[in-house]
Residue frames as qw, qx, qy, qz and C-alpha x, y, z in Angstrom:
[[0.160, -0.449, 0.829, 0.293, 41.65, -210.22, 213.91],
 [0.443, 0.264, 0.857, -0.015, 38.89, -212.69, 213.07],
 [0.427, 0.790, 0.273, -0.345, 37.09, -210.01, 211.08],
 [0.110, 0.747, -0.511, -0.411, 40.29, -209.29, 209.08],
 [0.275, -0.173, 0.927, 0.187, 40.76, -213.03, 208.41],
 [0.467, 0.518, 0.693, -0.184, 37.11, -213.30, 207.27],
 [0.342, 0.841, -0.028, -0.417, 37.50, -210.33, 204.91],
 [0.016, -0.583, 0.729, 0.360, 40.70, -211.76, 203.40],
 [0.380, 0.077, 0.921, 0.042, 39.03, -215.16, 202.94],
 [0.469, 0.688, 0.474, -0.286, 35.99, -213.64, 201.23],
 [0.246, 0.824, -0.292, -0.418, 38.18, -211.57, 198.90],
 [0.180, -0.390, 0.863, 0.268, 40.30, -214.62, 198.06],
 [0.443, 0.319, 0.837, -0.045, 37.25, -216.77, 197.21],
 [0.408, 0.807, 0.230, -0.359, 35.74, -213.93, 195.16],
 [0.085, 0.732, -0.536, -0.413, 39.03, -213.52, 193.24],
 [0.305, -0.135, 0.925, 0.180, 39.20, -217.29, 192.53],
 [0.462, 0.546, 0.682, -0.154, 35.62, -217.35, 191.22],
 [0.307, 0.860, -0.037, -0.406, 36.21, -214.25, 189.09],
 [0.064, -0.575, 0.727, 0.369, 39.40, -215.77, 187.63],
 [0.406, 0.122, 0.903, 0.068, 37.58, -219.02, 186.84],
 [0.453, 0.734, 0.428, -0.270, 34.88, -217.06, 185.01],
 [0.175, 0.821, -0.350, -0.417, 37.51, -215.17, 183.01],
 [0.229, -0.328, 0.876, 0.269, 39.24, -218.45, 182.07],
 [0.474, 0.401, 0.781, -0.071, 35.91, -219.93, 180.93],
 [0.379, 0.849, 0.143, -0.338, 35.18, -216.85, 178.80],
 [0.008, -0.696, 0.598, 0.397, 38.68, -217.01, 177.31],
 [0.365, -0.036, 0.913, 0.178, 38.18, -220.64, 176.33],
 [0.462, 0.639, 0.594, -0.159, 34.79, -219.85, 174.76],
 [0.239, 0.876, -0.135, -0.395, 36.26, -216.86, 172.89],
 [0.178, -0.487, 0.778, 0.354, 39.13, -219.03, 171.64],
 [0.457, 0.260, 0.849, 0.057, 36.63, -221.60, 170.37],
 [0.400, 0.811, 0.368, -0.214, 34.72, -218.89, 168.55],
 [0.001, -0.810, 0.356, 0.466, 37.89, -217.30, 167.17],
 [0.131, 0.412, -0.824, -0.367, 39.10, -220.38, 165.24],
 [0.746, 0.162, 0.530, -0.369, 36.79, -222.94, 163.67],
 [0.272, -0.076, 0.833, 0.476, 36.51, -225.31, 160.72],
 [0.560, 0.507, 0.172, -0.632, 34.23, -224.63, 157.74],
 [0.423, 0.078, 0.811, 0.397, 33.43, -226.89, 154.81],
 [0.388, 0.556, -0.003, -0.736, 32.14, -225.15, 151.67],
 [0.510, 0.249, 0.772, 0.286, 30.49, -226.94, 148.75],
 [0.228, 0.607, -0.080, -0.757, 30.15, -224.85, 145.59],
 [0.574, 0.377, 0.678, 0.264, 28.65, -225.42, 142.17],
 [0.058, 0.713, -0.067, -0.696, 29.25, -223.03, 139.31],
 [0.685, 0.527, 0.432, 0.259, 29.32, -222.26, 135.64],
 [0.184, -0.686, 0.213, 0.671, 31.43, -220.01, 133.43],
 [0.656, 0.543, 0.416, 0.318, 31.80, -218.83, 129.86],
 [0.137, -0.850, 0.111, 0.496, 33.92, -216.21, 128.13],
 [0.592, 0.758, -0.261, -0.083, 36.72, -215.83, 125.58],
 [0.827, -0.338, 0.322, 0.313, 39.91, -217.74, 124.94],
 [0.322, 0.842, -0.384, -0.202, 43.11, -216.91, 123.09],
 [0.886, -0.142, 0.408, 0.168, 45.25, -219.56, 121.49],
 [0.077, -0.629, 0.572, 0.521, 48.30, -219.81, 119.32],
 [0.844, 0.425, 0.285, -0.162, 47.49, -221.06, 115.83],
 [0.191, -0.550, 0.659, 0.477, 50.12, -222.48, 113.48],
 [0.813, 0.472, 0.277, -0.200, 49.18, -223.35, 109.90],
 [0.813, 0.258, 0.263, 0.451, 51.09, -223.97, 106.69],
 [0.406, 0.499, 0.107, 0.759, 51.57, -220.29, 105.91],
 [0.248, -0.723, -0.009, -0.645, 50.45, -218.53, 109.08],
 [0.523, -0.235, -0.657, 0.489, 51.28, -218.27, 112.77],
 [0.145, -0.474, 0.013, -0.868, 49.17, -216.03, 114.98],
 [0.054, 0.167, 0.772, -0.611, 47.26, -215.62, 118.23],
 [0.293, -0.355, -0.598, -0.656, 43.53, -216.04, 117.73],
 [0.266, -0.016, 0.549, -0.792, 40.56, -215.13, 119.92],
 [0.409, -0.237, -0.762, -0.444, 37.42, -217.24, 120.17],
 [0.639, -0.479, 0.055, -0.600, 34.46, -217.72, 122.46],
 [0.073, -0.340, 0.889, -0.296, 35.36, -219.96, 125.35],
 [0.460, -0.219, -0.828, -0.232, 33.51, -223.22, 125.86],
 [0.613, -0.555, -0.035, -0.561, 30.74, -223.44, 128.42],
 [0.373, 0.242, -0.810, 0.382, 31.99, -224.91, 131.74],
 [0.723, -0.554, -0.152, -0.383, 30.41, -226.57, 134.78],
 [0.448, 0.333, -0.693, 0.456, 32.26, -227.33, 138.00],
 [0.716, -0.651, -0.220, -0.125, 31.64, -228.70, 141.52],
 [0.328, 0.564, -0.495, 0.574, 34.13, -227.57, 144.17],
 [0.739, -0.582, -0.328, 0.088, 34.92, -228.57, 147.78],
 [0.240, 0.668, -0.348, 0.612, 36.89, -226.19, 150.05],
 [0.710, -0.461, -0.446, 0.292, 38.26, -227.05, 153.50],
 [0.107, 0.758, -0.084, 0.638, 38.71, -223.86, 155.51],
 [0.448, -0.332, -0.533, 0.637, 40.10, -222.61, 158.79],
 [0.071, -0.806, -0.346, -0.475, 37.86, -219.74, 159.89],
 [0.383, -0.076, -0.409, 0.825, 39.11, -216.88, 162.06],
 [0.089, 0.309, 0.369, -0.872, 36.52, -214.85, 164.00],
 [0.445, 0.577, 0.677, -0.106, 33.82, -215.86, 161.49],
 [0.260, 0.879, -0.027, -0.398, 35.29, -213.33, 159.03],
 [0.194, 0.689, -0.645, -0.268, 38.53, -214.66, 157.52],
 [0.945, 0.039, 0.308, -0.107, 38.56, -218.05, 155.82],
 [0.143, 0.668, -0.689, -0.242, 41.76, -219.64, 154.57],
 [0.855, 0.009, 0.471, -0.218, 41.46, -223.01, 152.89],
 [0.105, -0.303, 0.829, 0.458, 42.52, -225.62, 150.36],
 [0.703, 0.369, 0.262, -0.549, 40.05, -226.50, 147.64],
 [0.170, -0.181, 0.866, 0.435, 39.68, -228.96, 144.84],
 [0.623, 0.438, 0.362, -0.537, 37.16, -229.84, 142.18],
 [0.498, 0.175, 0.734, 0.428, 36.35, -231.02, 138.70],
 [0.275, 0.582, -0.037, -0.765, 35.50, -228.99, 135.63],
 [0.576, 0.393, 0.673, 0.245, 33.64, -230.07, 132.51],
 [0.084, 0.638, -0.162, -0.748, 34.33, -227.76, 129.59],
 [0.249, 0.113, 0.816, 0.509, 32.70, -228.14, 126.19],
 [0.331, 0.030, -0.218, -0.918, 29.99, -226.81, 123.91],
 [0.864, -0.050, 0.009, -0.501, 27.95, -230.03, 123.71],
 [0.700, -0.328, 0.634, 0.011, 28.74, -233.69, 124.33],
 [0.838, 0.479, 0.253, 0.061, 28.72, -234.29, 120.56],
 [0.422, 0.825, -0.273, 0.259, 31.86, -232.15, 120.15],
 [0.631, 0.163, -0.544, 0.528, 35.30, -232.58, 121.77],
 [0.527, -0.806, -0.132, -0.236, 35.07, -231.99, 125.50],
 [0.363, 0.476, -0.586, 0.546, 37.53, -231.42, 128.30],
 [0.743, -0.609, -0.268, -0.073, 37.59, -232.76, 131.84],
 [0.364, 0.544, -0.450, 0.608, 39.98, -231.14, 134.27],
 [0.655, -0.563, -0.442, 0.243, 40.85, -231.32, 137.95],
 [0.103, 0.782, -0.160, 0.594, 41.73, -228.25, 140.01],
 [0.675, -0.461, -0.403, 0.411, 43.57, -227.72, 143.28],
 [0.181, 0.672, 0.007, 0.718, 43.96, -224.26, 144.80],
 [0.270, -0.231, -0.539, 0.764, 44.47, -222.05, 147.84],
 [0.129, -0.692, -0.531, -0.472, 41.36, -220.08, 148.76],
 [0.178, -0.146, -0.435, 0.871, 40.88, -216.89, 150.79],
 [0.176, -0.655, -0.595, -0.432, 37.45, -215.57, 151.70],
 [0.132, -0.040, -0.405, 0.904, 36.53, -212.44, 153.66],
 [0.155, -0.691, -0.691, -0.147, 33.10, -211.63, 155.14],
 [0.006, 0.393, -0.110, 0.913, 32.18, -207.99, 155.79],
 [0.375, -0.415, -0.811, 0.168, 30.58, -209.05, 159.07],
 [0.183, -0.270, 0.173, -0.930, 28.03, -206.86, 160.83],
 [0.078, 0.192, 0.905, -0.372, 25.65, -208.19, 163.55],
 [0.400, 0.448, 0.292, -0.744, 22.81, -206.01, 162.21],
 [0.442, 0.386, -0.542, -0.602, 22.99, -207.56, 158.72],
 [0.852, 0.045, 0.462, -0.240, 21.09, -210.68, 157.78],
 [0.835, 0.513, 0.070, 0.187, 22.92, -210.73, 154.44],
 [0.518, -0.692, 0.289, 0.412, 26.74, -210.57, 154.65],
 [0.574, 0.779, -0.237, -0.088, 28.82, -209.30, 151.66],
 [0.797, -0.379, 0.390, 0.262, 32.01, -211.18, 150.87],
 [0.377, 0.754, -0.484, -0.235, 35.12, -211.34, 148.70],
 [0.922, -0.118, 0.366, 0.046, 36.70, -214.56, 147.45],
 [0.300, 0.768, -0.533, -0.191, 40.12, -215.21, 145.86],
 [0.929, -0.111, 0.350, 0.047, 41.54, -218.53, 144.65],
 [0.304, 0.758, -0.548, -0.182, 44.92, -219.33, 143.08],
 [0.739, -0.238, 0.630, -0.018, 46.07, -222.78, 142.00],
 [0.044, 0.370, -0.774, -0.511, 46.59, -225.18, 139.14],
 [0.818, 0.257, 0.232, -0.460, 44.62, -227.44, 136.83],
 [0.181, -0.274, 0.873, 0.362, 45.28, -230.57, 134.77],
 [0.667, 0.397, 0.137, -0.615, 43.06, -231.44, 131.81],
 [0.298, -0.045, 0.885, 0.356, 42.37, -234.25, 129.39],
 [0.458, 0.256, -0.208, -0.825, 40.10, -234.20, 126.36],
 [0.613, 0.247, 0.738, -0.135, 37.28, -236.51, 125.23],
 [0.205, 0.036, 0.669, 0.714, 36.69, -237.03, 121.52],
 [0.442, 0.237, 0.100, -0.859, 32.94, -236.40, 121.66],
 [0.702, 0.224, 0.614, -0.282, 30.03, -238.42, 120.31],
 [0.642, 0.688, -0.158, -0.300, 30.90, -237.80, 116.65],
 [0.077, 0.620, -0.778, -0.059, 34.12, -239.79, 117.07],
 [0.693, 0.072, -0.698, -0.167, 34.50, -243.56, 116.67],
 [0.582, -0.290, -0.656, 0.383, 35.33, -243.88, 120.38],
 [0.107, -0.817, -0.178, -0.539, 33.50, -240.92, 122.00],
 [0.618, -0.779, 0.029, -0.103, 34.68, -241.47, 125.59],
 [0.843, 0.108, -0.135, 0.510, 38.36, -241.98, 124.81],
 [0.334, -0.898, 0.036, 0.284, 40.58, -239.75, 126.92],
 [0.499, 0.797, -0.301, 0.159, 43.49, -238.04, 125.22],
 [0.861, -0.070, -0.287, 0.415, 46.90, -239.44, 126.12],
 [0.347, 0.346, -0.206, 0.847, 48.33, -235.98, 126.70],
 [0.356, -0.738, -0.500, 0.281, 47.63, -234.21, 129.98],
 [0.245, 0.641, 0.059, 0.725, 47.59, -230.42, 129.73],
 [0.460, -0.488, -0.474, 0.571, 48.62, -228.44, 132.81],
 [0.123, 0.612, 0.186, 0.759, 47.76, -224.84, 133.56],
 [0.047, 0.040, -0.459, 0.886, 46.73, -222.14, 136.00],
 [0.275, -0.636, -0.680, -0.241, 43.38, -221.86, 137.76],
 [0.204, -0.128, -0.362, 0.901, 42.53, -218.53, 139.42],
 [0.117, -0.705, -0.616, -0.331, 39.31, -216.78, 140.41],
 [0.079, -0.043, -0.335, 0.938, 38.27, -213.45, 141.88],
 [0.247, -0.532, -0.703, -0.402, 34.67, -213.12, 143.01],
 [0.120, -0.067, 0.410, -0.901, 32.32, -211.04, 145.12],
 [0.443, -0.375, -0.690, -0.434, 28.90, -211.84, 146.48],
 [0.441, -0.461, 0.301, -0.709, 26.98, -212.42, 149.67],
 [0.286, -0.045, -0.942, 0.170, 26.19, -215.03, 152.31],
 [0.584, -0.344, 0.020, -0.735, 22.77, -215.65, 153.85],
 [0.850, -0.330, 0.334, -0.241, 22.98, -218.18, 156.69],
 [0.713, -0.212, 0.611, 0.272, 24.51, -221.30, 155.04],
 [0.648, 0.607, 0.413, 0.205, 23.77, -220.20, 151.48],
 [0.236, -0.623, 0.233, 0.708, 26.18, -218.10, 149.38],
 [0.628, 0.678, 0.352, 0.149, 26.07, -216.60, 145.90],
 [0.283, -0.692, 0.268, 0.608, 28.95, -214.95, 144.06],
 [0.713, 0.668, 0.167, 0.135, 29.99, -213.83, 140.62],
 [0.342, -0.777, 0.352, 0.394, 33.37, -212.89, 139.27],
 [0.518, 0.704, -0.440, -0.204, 36.18, -213.68, 136.86],
 [0.904, -0.194, 0.364, 0.114, 37.82, -217.03, 136.17],
 [0.303, 0.778, -0.513, -0.199, 41.28, -217.08, 134.57],
 [0.886, -0.136, 0.441, 0.031, 42.60, -220.40, 133.29],
 [0.241, 0.673, -0.607, -0.347, 45.37, -221.67, 131.05],
 [0.948, 0.057, 0.308, -0.059, 45.99, -224.94, 129.21],
 [0.828, 0.218, 0.181, 0.484, 49.46, -225.84, 128.06],
 [0.433, -0.311, 0.096, 0.841, 51.74, -223.19, 126.64],
 [0.085, 0.083, 0.463, 0.878, 49.52, -221.70, 123.98],
 [0.305, -0.543, -0.595, -0.507, 46.00, -221.27, 125.32],
 [0.111, -0.181, -0.617, 0.758, 44.40, -219.17, 128.05],
 [0.176, -0.594, -0.631, -0.468, 40.86, -218.05, 128.78],
 [0.050, -0.002, 0.413, -0.909, 39.05, -215.37, 130.75],
 [0.257, -0.440, -0.811, -0.289, 35.52, -216.33, 131.80],
 [0.423, -0.392, 0.153, -0.802, 32.60, -214.69, 133.54],
 [0.371, -0.042, -0.908, 0.188, 31.70, -216.95, 136.45],
 [0.555, -0.434, 0.086, -0.704, 28.80, -217.49, 138.83],
 [0.404, 0.057, -0.885, 0.224, 28.80, -219.88, 141.82],
 [0.653, -0.544, -0.044, -0.525, 26.33, -220.96, 144.49],
 [0.401, 0.285, -0.788, 0.370, 27.50, -222.57, 147.70],
 [0.738, -0.583, -0.234, -0.246, 26.61, -224.13, 151.04],
 [0.154, 0.574, -0.626, 0.505, 28.70, -223.72, 154.20],
 [0.834, -0.385, -0.382, -0.103, 28.84, -226.37, 156.91]]
């Protein structure tokens, strides 16, 4: 009888310890499954734009080279299993040929999805990135004007959307892709884009 009681006690203690270990592993796995990531990106883009032109005797859509653009971006992400990132981002964009000509300053806000093709054997991880959101822009007159830093009274609203592919190496990332943007009702552009980033 004593031997049976001893066996039952040992099995019970072993089961409790095993369950505690499983609970600890579950908590650690849960921590690893969902985490927060902050991404800082800096990029540039250039391409073509189409706009509606209305003159005295003509109305038509015209195509021109898009202005050169620079933009810093911050993205707050929820990361799932170190592979899926879903976040909200925002940033500023300077768009213009040179500061002596009319320039544009815009703010962007967007939803961002990023996917890492994770593999433990890889030191470099390929990725895809998609962003969809909006932008609001105002123009500067440029240095040739009487008041070069005067902002236009009109605010132009539009779409901001990117699709990119690249890679991540530790905290550093590099991607290239396409940037689609609109301004008002009569202008849109398609740019080639390149961005570098840091993940924290």
